[in-house]
SEVEXPA-365159 format. One line per field, with one value per residue (C-alpha): x, y, z. Coordinates in Angstrom, 3 decimals, decimal comma, padded with zeros to 6 digits. Each point is the difference from the previous one (the first is absolute). Layout:
// SEVEXPA-365159
x <- c(X / ...) $
y <- c(Y / ...) $
z <- c(Z / ...) $
// end
This chain:
// SEVEXPA-365159
x <- c(015,273 / 000,922 / 001,909 / -002,958 / -002,411 / 002,339 / 000,155 / -003,722 / -001,333 / 001,814 / -001,520 / 001,459 / -000,817 / -003,641 / -000,283 / 001,379 / -002,214 / -003,065 / 000,955 / 000,304 / -003,382 / -001,610 / 001,587 / -001,310 / -003,514 / 000,212 / 001,385 / -001,943 / -003,214 / -002,065 / -000,487 / 002,572 / -000,352 / 002,786 / 001,054 / 003,110 / 002,561 / 003,175 / 002,264 / 003,516 / -000,537 / -002,331 / -003,770 / -000,225 / 001,827 / 003,259 / 002,360 / -002,020 / -003,020 / -003,381 / -002,586 / -002,086 / 000,149 / -000,865 / -003,656 / -000,663 / 000,021 / 001,978 / 003,580 / 002,425 / 003,113 / 002,683 / 003,263 / 002,299 / 003,503 / 000,908 / 002,834 / -001,140 / 002,991 / 003,177 / 002,362 / 001,298 / -001,510 / -000,029 / -003,553 / -002,653 / -002,958 / -002,920 / -003,018 / -002,625 / -003,291 / -002,530 / -003,026 / -003,074 / 000,176 / -003,011 / -001,931 / 002,572 / 002,899 / 002,454 / 002,810 / 002,837 / 002,886 / 002,769 / 003,057 / 002,626 / 003,398 / 002,657 / 002,027 / 003,105 / 001,674 / 000,329 / -001,617 / 001,388 / 002,558 / 000,590 / -003,438 / -002,110 / -003,176 / -002,347 / -003,041 / -003,069 / -002,399 / -003,117 / -002,172 / -003,346 / -002,181 / -003,014 / -002,489 / -000,662 / -002,395 / -002,248 / -001,194 / -001,019 / -002,136 / 000,437 / -001,023 / 000,129 / 003,416 / 000,708 / 002,706 / 001,602 / 002,874 / 001,993 / 003,028 / 002,320 / 003,272 / 001,846 / 002,691 / -000,177 / 001,915 / 003,085 / 003,416 / 002,488 / 000,347 / 000,184 / -003,106 / -002,251 / 000,956 / -003,676 / -000,802 / -002,079 / -002,758 / -002,291 / -003,183 / -001,667 / -003,009 / -001,907 / -002,479 / -001,996 / -002,582 / -001,154 / 002,876 / 002,710 / 001,519 / 002,814 / 002,053 / 002,322 / 001,652 / 002,995 / 002,142 / 002,874 / 002,239 / 003,734 / -000,272 / -003,412 / -002,954 / 002,389 / -001,627 / -002,684 / -001,378 / -002,936 / -001,467 / -002,952 / -002,165 / -002,184 / -002,484 / -001,196 / -001,728 / -000,915 / 002,668 / 003,000 / 001,515 / 002,934 / 002,091 / 002,919 / 001,554 / 003,011 / 001,062 / 002,485 / 002,904 / -000,994 / -003,019 / -001,743 / -002,631 / -001,983 / -003,265 / -002,263 / -002,244 / -002,752 / -002,742 / -002,873 / -000,346 / -002,838 / -001,704 / 002,578 / 003,184 / 001,978 / 003,249 / 002,438 / 003,413 / 002,073 / 003,202 / 002,225 / 002,849 / 002,076 / 000,775 / 003,332 / 001,631 / 001,511 / -001,335 / -002,581 / -003,052 / -002,208 / -002,978 / -002,418 / -003,250 / -002,438 / -003,581 / -002,524 / -002,566 / -002,586 / 001,028 / -003,566 / 000,000 / -002,890 / -002,311 / 000,559 / -002,276 / -003,478 / 000,554 / 000,115 / -003,266 / -000,085 / -003,324 / 001,067 / 002,065 / 003,172 / 003,095 / -001,544 / 000,661 / -000,776 / -003,539 / -002,704 / -003,465 / -002,145 / -003,086 / 000,277 / -002,954 / -001,403 / 003,377 / 002,006 / 003,539 / 002,543 / 003,503 / 002,688 / 003,647 / 000,869 / 002,469 / 000,622 / 000,580 / -002,773 / 000,273 / -001,461 / -001,466 / -003,363 / 000,370 / 000,319 / -002,952 / -002,045 / 000,880 / -001,155 / -003,313 / -000,537 / 000,512 / -002,704 / -002,570 / -001,745 / -002,329 / 002,782 / 000,101 / 002,415 / 002,407 / 002,688 / 003,174 / 002,781 / 003,427 / 002,646 / 003,671 / 001,641 / -002,555 / -000,005 / -003,177 / 000,869 / -002,480 / -003,759 / -001,831 / -003,535 / -000,569 / -002,826 / -000,502 / -001,826 / 002,524 / 003,079 / 000,921 / 002,251 / -000,534 / 000,443 / 003,069 / 001,457 / 001,975 / -002,031 / 001,015 / -001,903 / -003,217 / -002,536 / -002,931 / -001,694 / 002,820 / 002,664 / 001,229 / 001,281 / 002,646 / 001,800 / 002,536 / -001,548 / 000,169 / 000,065 / 002,175 / 002,096 / 001,500 / 003,015 / 001,268 / 002,485 / 001,428 / 002,310 / 002,004 / 003,366 / 002,998 / 002,614 / 003,078 / 001,173 / 002,591 / 001,388 / 002,614 / 002,168 / 003,162 / -001,285 / -001,952 / -002,865 / -002,817 / 001,071 / -002,794 / -000,740 / -003,535 / -001,719 / -003,463 / -001,447 / -002,537 / -001,539 / -002,195 / -001,940 / -002,033 / -002,628 / -001,572 / -002,482 / 000,552 / 002,295 / 002,632 / 001,877 / 003,268 / 001,650 / 003,065 / 001,324 / 002,365 / 001,832 / 001,015 / 002,602 / -001,104 / 002,370 / 003,166 / 002,475 / 003,699 / 000,575 / -001,872 / 001,857 / 002,473 / 002,790 / -002,155 / -000,004 / -003,603 / 000,184 / -000,926 / -003,245 / -001,312 / -003,437 / -000,121 / -000,321 / -001,734 / -001,914 / -000,445 / -001,988 / -001,811 / -002,162 / -002,921 / -002,318 / -002,733 / -002,282 / -002,417 / -002,498 / -000,345 / -001,456 / -001,669 / 002,250 / 003,059 / 001,383 / 003,205 / 001,968 / 002,786 / 002,401 / 002,814 / 002,092 / 003,031 / 000,658 / 002,755 / 001,104 / 002,259 / 002,384 / -000,304 / -002,606 / -001,479 / -002,332 / -002,453 / -002,902 / -002,101 / -002,906 / -001,949 / -002,905 / -002,136 / -002,638 / -002,587 / -001,690 / -003,634 / -001,198 / 003,539 / 001,398 / 002,818 / 002,270 / 002,801 / 002,286 / 002,811 / 002,199 / 002,592 / 002,190 / 003,064 / 002,242 / 002,549 / 002,418 / -001,060 / 003,460 / 003,069 / 001,319 / 001,425 / -002,861 / -001,850 / -003,765 / -001,692 / -003,056 / -002,427 / -002,403 / -002,093 / -002,977 / -002,078 / -003,204 / -002,104 / -002,866 / -002,429 / -001,476 / -003,013 / -000,873 / 003,359 / 000,283 / 003,363 / 001,821 / 002,883 / 002,255 / 002,932 / 002,072 / 003,391 / 001,975 / 002,847 / 000,670 / 001,575 / 003,606 / 000,210 / -000,895 / -002,660 / -002,069 / -003,358 / -002,083 / -003,037 / -002,294 / -002,774 / -002,129 / -002,697 / -002,490 / -001,446 / -002,280 / 002,310 / 003,099 / 002,086 / 002,524 / 002,287 / 002,677 / 002,506 / 002,635 / 002,420 / 002,826 / 002,085 / 001,803 / 003,183 / -001,934 / 000,173 / -003,059 / -001,871 / -003,355 / -001,955 / -003,221 / -001,823 / -002,800 / -001,996 / -002,677 / -001,525 / 001,289 / -003,476 / -002,192 / -002,664 / -002,718 / -000,588 / 000,403 / -002,848 / -000,560 / 001,134 / 002,979 / 002,531 / 000,738 / 002,508 / 000,950 / 002,689 / 001,940 / -002,243 / 002,601 / 003,182 / 001,803 / 003,038 / 001,947 / 002,712 / 002,061 / 002,806 / 002,315 / 000,271 / 002,301 / 002,556 / 003,524 / 001,562 / -001,525 / -001,751 / -003,192 / 001,414 / -001,714 / -001,234 / -001,433 / 000,438 / -001,736 / -003,004 / -000,865 / -003,126 / -000,570 / -003,607 / -001,427 / -001,148 / -003,538 / -000,307 / -002,565 / -000,018 / -000,063 / -002,000 / -002,364 / -000,561 / -000,009 / 002,319 / -002,464 / -003,109 / -001,147 / 000,111 / -003,506 / 001,066 / 001,185 / -003,213 / -002,211 / 001,973 / 000,180 / -003,548 / -001,078) $
y <- c(030,547 / 003,533 / -001,417 / -002,183 / 002,932 / 002,107 / -002,614 / -000,629 / 003,536 / 002,742 / 002,999 / -000,012 / -003,616 / 000,453 / 003,046 / -001,933 / -002,977 / 002,241 / 001,234 / -003,618 / -000,809 / 002,895 / -001,202 / -003,505 / 001,367 / 001,676 / -003,101 / -002,785 / 001,682 / -001,638 / -003,386 / -001,623 / -000,749 / -000,208 / -003,314 / -001,772 / -001,004 / -002,028 / 002,975 / -001,122 / -003,552 / 000,324 / 000,216 / 003,316 / 003,301 / 000,655 / -002,314 / -001,195 / -002,313 / 001,230 / -002,130 / -000,296 / -003,138 / -000,715 / -000,835 / -003,712 / -000,957 / 003,057 / 000,258 / 002,831 / 000,109 / 002,671 / 000,930 / 002,497 / 001,394 / 000,501 / -000,879 / -001,562 / 000,666 / 002,021 / -002,135 / 001,699 / -001,398 / 001,187 / -001,075 / -001,910 / -001,549 / -001,645 / -001,980 / -000,343 / -001,859 / -000,203 / -002,308 / -000,029 / -003,691 / 000,003 / 002,497 / 001,797 / -001,993 / 001,436 / -001,777 / 001,805 / -000,833 / 002,019 / -000,213 / 002,631 / 000,420 / 002,589 / 000,487 / 001,234 / 000,163 / -002,643 / -000,646 / -001,283 / -002,827 / 000,554 / -001,241 / 001,844 / 001,148 / -002,075 / -001,470 / -002,163 / 001,276 / -001,504 / 001,662 / -000,299 / 002,143 / -000,852 / 002,579 / -000,512 / 002,916 / 001,176 / 003,626 / 000,329 / 003,165 / 002,640 / 003,651 / 000,135 / -001,691 / -003,424 / -002,165 / -003,080 / -002,231 / -002,513 / -002,248 / -001,029 / -001,484 / 001,291 / -001,827 / -003,219 / -003,076 / 001,769 / -001,576 / 002,786 / 003,667 / 000,706 / -002,034 / 001,503 / 003,628 / 000,949 / -002,726 / 001,076 / -001,133 / 002,771 / 001,151 / 003,052 / 002,183 / 002,425 / 002,630 / 001,916 / 002,747 / 001,784 / 000,601 / -000,710 / -003,312 / -000,390 / -003,195 / -001,008 / -003,326 / -001,905 / -002,495 / -002,411 / 000,063 / 000,042 / 003,079 / 001,466 / 000,130 / -000,581 / 001,720 / 002,686 / 001,121 / 002,065 / 002,409 / 002,035 / 000,086 / 002,891 / -000,382 / 003,510 / -001,257 / -003,556 / -000,037 / 000,938 / -001,107 / 001,765 / -002,224 / 000,340 / -002,723 / -001,157 / -003,652 / -000,097 / 000,966 / 003,057 / 002,177 / 000,293 / 002,218 / -000,628 / 000,124 / -002,543 / 000,851 / -002,549 / -000,658 / -002,482 / -001,329 / -002,405 / -001,500 / -002,774 / 001,843 / 002,983 / 001,558 / 002,243 / 001,652 / 001,137 / 001,830 / 000,066 / 002,040 / -001,295 / 003,163 / -000,970 / -001,648 / 001,446 / -001,144 / -002,172 / 000,896 / -002,851 / -000,452 / -002,763 / -000,884 / -002,844 / -001,170 / -001,840 / -002,395 / -002,547 / -003,630 / -001,141 / 000,639 / -002,407 / 001,933 / 003,514 / 000,366 / -001,051 / 000,947 / -003,642 / -001,833 / -003,041 / -000,573 / -002,790 / -003,172 / 001,603 / -001,320 / -003,448 / -003,049 / -003,741 / 000,924 / -002,510 / 000,800 / -002,699 / -000,311 / -001,571 / -000,247 / 003,362 / 001,784 / 000,963 / -001,419 / 001,935 / -001,342 / 002,084 / 000,958 / 003,578 / 000,179 / 003,743 / 000,378 / 002,551 / 002,799 / -002,070 / -003,467 / 001,710 / 001,477 / -003,410 / -001,163 / 002,872 / -001,257 / -003,488 / 001,471 / 001,573 / -003,420 / -001,496 / 002,411 / 003,154 / -001,845 / -001,698 / 001,312 / -002,559 / -002,349 / -002,515 / 001,259 / -002,528 / 001,077 / -001,872 / 000,732 / -001,483 / -002,762 / -000,973 / 000,584 / 001,766 / 002,282 / 000,077 / 002,944 / 001,286 / 003,336 / 002,435 / 001,586 / 002,973 / 001,028 / -001,597 / -001,734 / -003,006 / -002,456 / -003,606 / -000,549 / -003,516 / -002,450 / -001,552 / -003,464 / 000,754 / 000,690 / -002,820 / -000,187 / 001,334 / 000,337 / -002,675 / 000,262 / 003,480 / -001,543 / -001,425 / 001,773 / 001,740 / -002,621 / 002,456 / 002,627 / 001,750 / 003,449 / 002,111 / 002,550 / 002,796 / 001,328 / 002,903 / 000,700 / 000,947 / -001,983 / 001,815 / -000,676 / 002,644 / -000,075 / 002,472 / -000,211 / 002,323 / -001,198 / 001,143 / 003,029 / 000,253 / -001,916 / -002,489 / -001,020 / -001,959 / 000,243 / -001,698 / 000,190 / -003,498 / -001,420 / -003,469 / -001,887 / -002,900 / -002,691 / -001,517 / -003,366 / -002,340 / -001,992 / 002,654 / -000,426 / 003,031 / 001,274 / 003,396 / 001,910 / 003,075 / 002,582 / 002,907 / 003,292 / 001,673 / 003,588 / 001,588 / -001,038 / 001,431 / -000,052 / -002,652 / -002,502 / 000,633 / -002,410 / 000,967 / 000,774 / -002,039 / -001,157 / -001,065 / -003,569 / 001,207 / 002,348 / -000,697 / -002,132 / 001,819 / -002,266 / -003,235 / -000,368 / -003,223 / -002,665 / -002,474 / -002,404 / -000,310 / -002,149 / 001,257 / -002,150 / 000,340 / -003,713 / 000,048 / 002,469 / 002,986 / -001,281 / 001,806 / -001,093 / 001,303 / -001,923 / 001,731 / -001,170 / 002,006 / 002,247 / 003,112 / 002,415 / 000,413 / 003,024 / -000,404 / -003,786 / -002,066 / -003,046 / -002,818 / -000,078 / -001,908 / 001,628 / -001,289 / 002,474 / -001,230 / 001,760 / -001,379 / 002,469 / -000,812 / 000,746 / 003,160 / 000,905 / 001,783 / -002,548 / -001,038 / -002,554 / 000,076 / -002,241 / 000,685 / -002,402 / 000,804 / -001,199 / 002,159 / -001,650 / 002,232 / 000,147 / 000,678 / -002,203 / 001,664 / -001,621 / 001,030 / -002,437 / -000,413 / 002,282 / -000,977 / 001,943 / -001,323 / 002,605 / -000,427 / 002,771 / 000,694 / 003,120 / 001,224 / 002,698 / 002,149 / 001,595 / 002,679 / 001,680 / -000,897 / -001,487 / -003,267 / -001,563 / -002,501 / -002,053 / -002,417 / -001,309 / -002,723 / -000,601 / 002,747 / 000,402 / 000,720 / -002,819 / 002,055 / -000,946 / 002,417 / 001,339 / 003,121 / 001,806 / 002,463 / 002,206 / 001,433 / 002,656 / 000,264 / 003,286 / -001,211 / -001,042 / 001,462 / -001,993 / 001,239 / -002,569 / -000,238 / -002,717 / -001,646 / -002,765 / -001,944 / -002,910 / -002,739 / 002,115 / 002,821 / 002,244 / 002,166 / 002,721 / 001,731 / 002,433 / 001,407 / -001,170 / 001,742 / -001,752 / 001,118 / -001,319 / 001,162 / -000,419 / 001,874 / 001,516 / -000,745 / -003,451 / -000,814 / -001,613 / -003,655 / -002,580 / -002,260 / 002,848 / 001,825 / 002,810 / 000,690 / 001,391 / -002,160 / -000,909 / 001,146 / 002,029 / -000,031 / 002,056 / -000,960 / 002,052 / -001,833 / 000,911 / -002,342 / -000,046 / -001,655 / -000,260 / -000,976 / 002,213 / 003,144 / 001,284 / -000,461 / -002,408 / -001,089 / -003,607 / -000,923 / -003,734 / -000,183 / -002,375 / 000,212 / -001,918 / 000,286 / -000,376 / -000,393 / 003,215 / -001,400 / -001,491 / -001,191 / 002,998 / 002,936 / -001,554 / -002,762 / 001,613 / 003,474 / 001,432 / -000,769 / 001,304 / -003,599 / -000,992 / -000,370 / 001,770 / 003,007 / 000,169 / -000,259 / 002,703 / 002,448 / -000,310 / 003,517) $
z <- c(025,303 / -001,065 / -002,953 / -000,877 / 000,152 / -002,066 / -002,682 / 000,030 / -000,206 / -001,781 / -001,713 / -003,473 / -000,569 / 000,899 / -002,251 / -002,951 / 000,666 / 000,132 / -003,448 / -001,204 / 001,513 / -001,855 / -003,215 / 000,698 / 000,435 / -003,396 / -001,710 / 001,692 / 001,116 / 002,708 / -001,669 / 002,231 / 003,660 / 002,563 / 001,462 / 001,225 / -002,574 / 000,121 / 000,336 / -000,972 / 001,163 / 002,966 / 000,139 / 001,741 / -000,162 / -001,822 / 001,883 / 003,013 / 000,226 / 001,180 / 001,789 / -003,161 / -002,124 / -003,592 / -000,571 / -000,388 / -003,655 / -001,129 / -001,198 / -000,582 / -002,164 / 000,153 / -001,674 / 001,685 / 000,021 / 003,636 / 002,387 / 003,250 / 002,255 / 000,497 / -002,107 / -003,123 / -003,197 / -003,583 / -000,775 / 001,960 / -001,832 / 001,781 / -001,166 / 002,724 / 000,318 / 002,810 / 000,083 / 002,203 / 000,883 / 002,352 / 002,118 / 002,218 / -001,509 / -002,517 / -001,841 / -001,768 / -002,300 / -001,620 / -002,193 / 000,809 / -001,612 / -000,666 / -003,152 / 001,783 / 003,403 / 002,684 / 003,335 / 003,285 / -000,109 / -003,698 / -001,059 / -002,480 / 001,666 / -002,146 / 001,605 / -000,352 / 002,612 / 001,567 / 002,597 / 001,699 / 002,228 / 002,153 / 001,253 / 003,716 / 000,605 / -002,812 / -000,009 / 003,641 / 000,229 / 002,727 / -000,049 / -003,770 / -000,161 / -001,502 / 001,548 / -001,595 / 001,129 / -002,043 / 000,385 / -002,804 / -001,098 / -003,048 / -001,952 / 001,980 / -001,068 / -001,369 / 000,450 / 000,625 / 000,852 / -003,714 / -000,653 / 002,663 / 000,377 / 000,351 / 002,546 / 003,013 / 002,319 / 001,118 / 001,716 / -001,524 / 000,847 / -002,200 / 001,186 / -002,594 / -000,113 / -003,114 / -002,419 / 002,606 / 001,133 / 002,531 / 000,337 / 002,844 / 000,675 / 001,238 / -001,855 / 000,390 / -003,065 / -000,665 / -002,216 / -000,701 / 002,415 / 002,908 / 002,955 / -000,148 / -003,351 / -001,142 / -002,493 / -001,162 / -003,138 / -001,157 / -002,857 / -000,857 / -003,164 / -001,037 / -002,708 / 002,172 / 003,284 / 001,663 / 002,258 / 002,379 / 002,141 / 002,005 / -000,181 / 002,871 / -002,252 / -002,038 / -000,751 / -003,351 / -001,549 / -003,171 / -001,913 / -001,707 / -002,963 / -000,667 / -002,511 / -000,004 / -003,533 / 000,915 / 003,023 / -000,066 / -001,023 / 001,351 / -001,191 / 001,837 / -000,119 / 002,963 / 000,819 / 003,082 / 001,432 / 002,943 / 001,930 / 001,592 / -003,023 / -003,131 / -003,350 / 001,755 / -002,062 / -001,103 / -002,275 / -000,804 / -001,716 / 000,270 / -000,007 / 002,097 / -001,455 / 001,047 / -000,464 / -000,604 / -003,724 / -000,513 / 002,331 / -001,285 / -002,970 / -001,081 / -003,634 / -001,089 / 000,672 / -002,275 / -001,678 / -002,313 / 000,041 / -001,343 / 001,701 / 000,504 / -002,142 / 000,046 / 001,089 / 000,976 / 001,332 / 001,619 / 002,216 / 003,427 / 002,413 / -001,038 / 000,053 / -003,025 / 000,038 / -002,045 / -000,530 / -001,663 / 000,047 / 000,918 / -002,858 / 000,176 / 003,749 / 000,379 / 002,519 / 002,816 / 000,449 / 000,396 / -003,485 / -001,612 / 002,118 / -001,429 / -003,467 / 001,034 / 001,192 / -003,421 / -001,590 / 002,222 / -001,428 / 001,107 / 002,376 / 001,975 / 003,576 / 001,444 / -001,748 / 000,853 / -001,666 / -000,532 / -001,221 / -001,946 / -000,572 / -003,077 / -000,264 / 003,698 / 002,067 / 003,237 / 001,762 / 000,467 / 001,576 / 000,462 / -001,717 / 000,712 / -003,411 / 001,511 / 002,654 / -001,578 / 003,263 / -000,511 / 002,888 / 001,107 / -002,155 / 000,208 / -002,098 / -002,797 / 001,181 / 003,226 / -001,917 / -000,261 / -002,418 / -002,058 / -002,530 / 000,643 / -003,583 / 000,787 / 002,262 / -003,000 / -002,229 / -002,958 / -002,729 / -002,889 / 001,636 / -002,593 / -000,143 / -000,828 / 002,488 / -000,604 / 003,256 / 000,755 / 003,134 / 001,457 / 001,211 / 002,039 / 002,105 / 002,412 / 002,773 / 002,475 / 002,734 / 002,012 / -001,742 / -003,425 / 001,069 / -002,433 / -001,599 / -002,660 / -002,366 / -003,140 / -001,401 / -002,923 / -001,545 / -000,030 / -002,438 / -000,019 / -002,434 / 001,519 / -001,752 / 002,312 / -000,738 / 001,723 / 003,195 / 001,467 / -002,727 / -001,314 / -001,443 / -000,202 / -001,152 / 001,789 / -001,391 / 001,660 / -001,551 / 002,186 / 000,637 / 002,531 / 001,759 / 002,476 / -000,906 / 002,683 / -002,201 / -003,241 / -001,529 / 002,403 / 003,039 / 003,227 / -000,510 / -003,626 / 000,960 / 001,635 / -002,712 / -001,413 / -003,096 / -003,340 / -002,509 / 000,508 / 003,766 / 000,384 / -002,009 / 001,899 / -000,070 / 002,984 / 001,448 / 002,766 / 001,965 / 002,841 / 000,895 / 003,521 / 002,330 / 000,601 / -001,913 / -003,050 / -001,734 / -002,977 / -001,721 / -002,405 / -002,274 / -002,408 / -000,365 / 002,034 / 000,944 / 003,587 / -000,127 / -002,971 / -000,390 / -001,824 / 001,741 / -000,900 / 002,872 / 001,488 / 002,692 / 002,114 / 002,102 / 002,120 / 002,591 / 002,345 / 001,264 / 003,269 / 000,700 / -001,738 / -001,008 / 003,060 / 000,257 / -002,843 / 000,104 / -003,024 / -001,178 / -003,039 / -001,426 / -002,988 / -001,876 / -002,231 / -002,327 / -001,897 / -003,650 / -001,437 / 000,186 / 003,157 / 003,142 / 002,292 / 002,218 / -000,168 / 002,509 / 002,004 / 002,151 / 002,646 / 001,805 / 002,331 / 001,546 / 001,865 / -000,299 / 002,174 / -001,065 / 002,783 / -001,665 / 002,629 / -000,635 / -003,724 / 000,928 / -000,631 / 001,910 / -001,765 / 001,251 / -002,024 / -000,939 / -001,673 / -002,448 / -002,540 / -003,424 / 001,022 / 002,526 / 003,069 / 002,507 / 002,032 / 001,087 / -000,431 / 001,397 / -001,787 / 001,319 / -002,805 / 000,210 / -002,864 / -001,244 / -002,751 / -002,828 / 001,660 / 002,491 / 002,517 / 001,649 / 002,656 / -000,922 / 002,237 / -001,099 / 001,623 / -001,238 / 001,916 / 000,121 / 001,705 / -003,043 / 000,495 / -001,748 / 000,254 / -002,068 / -001,354 / -003,121 / -001,859 / -002,696 / -002,442 / -003,215 / -003,366 / -001,340 / -002,461 / 002,228 / -002,545 / -001,429 / -003,655 / -001,922 / 000,643 / -002,503 / -000,715 / 000,270 / 003,244 / 000,517 / 003,613 / 002,240 / 002,426 / 002,954 / 002,517 / -000,006 / 003,333 / 000,932 / 003,115 / 001,672 / 002,630 / 002,355 / 001,885 / 003,772 / 002,524 / -002,773 / 001,199 / -002,671 / 001,476 / -003,133 / -001,984 / -002,536 / -003,200 / 000,049 / -003,398 / 000,701 / 003,408 / 000,066 / -003,706 / -001,072 / -003,771 / -001,146 / -003,496 / -001,636 / 000,221 / 003,474 / 002,489 / 002,327 / -002,399 / -002,829 / 001,097 / 003,390 / -001,602 / 002,670 / 002,820 / -001,743 / -000,562 / 003,659 / 001,457 / 003,188 / -002,018 / -002,003 / 003,078 / 001,809 / -002,911 / -001,331 / 001,040) $
// end
């Protein structure tokens, strides 16, 4: 204990940190407020977790240069992320690698890290003190000592009063957080926090300087010195932001029909019925509904608003044009009179859409030691005709690439396509209540090879849309004269939407592109337009991986004028980072061929269903 106290409190360190705090006050002022940050990989102090968790719907990203343990390394680089998955529940992910040195057993100490923390007691008040308790597990699912050197299960407590907060806990880890740990934080001014802690292995002292740039964004920088190690200084910087981008600003209040096309206005039993396609993916569904209200006329107090996607009628909802509330959403095929003709595809549907997005491939594994990436800017031009018929061409322009993807690199076969990516014709139909299907034929690239493909994607939505059963069948024949067999995919899944938690659960499986068979499970939390998912997969040979996916629209946040031409961003960009577990080889290996299901660039889920924004259950839940 004496050693611990000596490391934790020593005079010269505090004097220096007071000087830094004064400097922070001069530089940052009082605009910032103190709060927990992911300090070098943990949501808490410098190297130990506190009992606080990330606020629900917030995320934090951090880059740092810091060594986690006593093994000699030349350089340690870490990319960390923490998400507030739900009230009192925090989910974390990290990529850590070193550019030199080796870890135990000859492995490089490279890591894909996942962690979570749950708050058990939330700010219990007593005599002016606040007490919180949380339990967590860091770096779970790793395969070897080299792949989980930050692994630990722990129980932590934080007591705070005024500018001081004290943390103490106990952990069970092979290296860090093994046994008792603790620390203290002092926030003399809102812009600076001085921290000291002991993680069971060594003590550290450091400072964080923070700045609130908006109500929904905060930036910070921090520095650390490990007191019983030579050359063990670390630094980092990061930011915290609110995931609910669509709820942050009221600057855009549509007062016209811009962003809507294929518009029809009709009378039905005293209620105006407005049908339109939200061609520009406006900021929220309510925004396009406001545009529909303007089309119904100034005197319209309530309307029935029916939405199309690429000529196919999908959703009908009641809109209060005074309050903007968007209620009673259901599939158009479930709507009876007074406007049965609105159930049919738009006979004169015609339009041209230019769309811009991103396609990327990225891999990481402990045997390679850093992120490998290949990124292209993607542009598509789509011609939409009547009866759900359409055609498009998509082209990639390669923008950035790691050396591993170059002509001699190990991932050359998996680099993104540079040039024409896909050419296809499609037919979409909504034949019976709750069923939507999209058929596609054309040419596409899967990795480095071109295929002639046919793809059928159909989804049946039960009731108001809380349940979805999907089946996708596809065939891919090599386009060139190469000795490759035709590849087929057959995937079935079921998804349930639980509206009170804005969460969906999906399970599925089938036969995949490279001949493997397996199943998967996803849990997805929705924060407006942003999605956060936990993904688990396993094939019939027990090859398993799991990870975190975050998705958001690449969409202009203001609609373009209505008419035959629409310019939009991709409805959804999703980045997934996975790590293997229970791997017989004892490392986080790269698996680019595990359970691959190619989909057309324009597909049922991201385009016709607008990445969940067209589900009635989503619209009813997110109407406020």
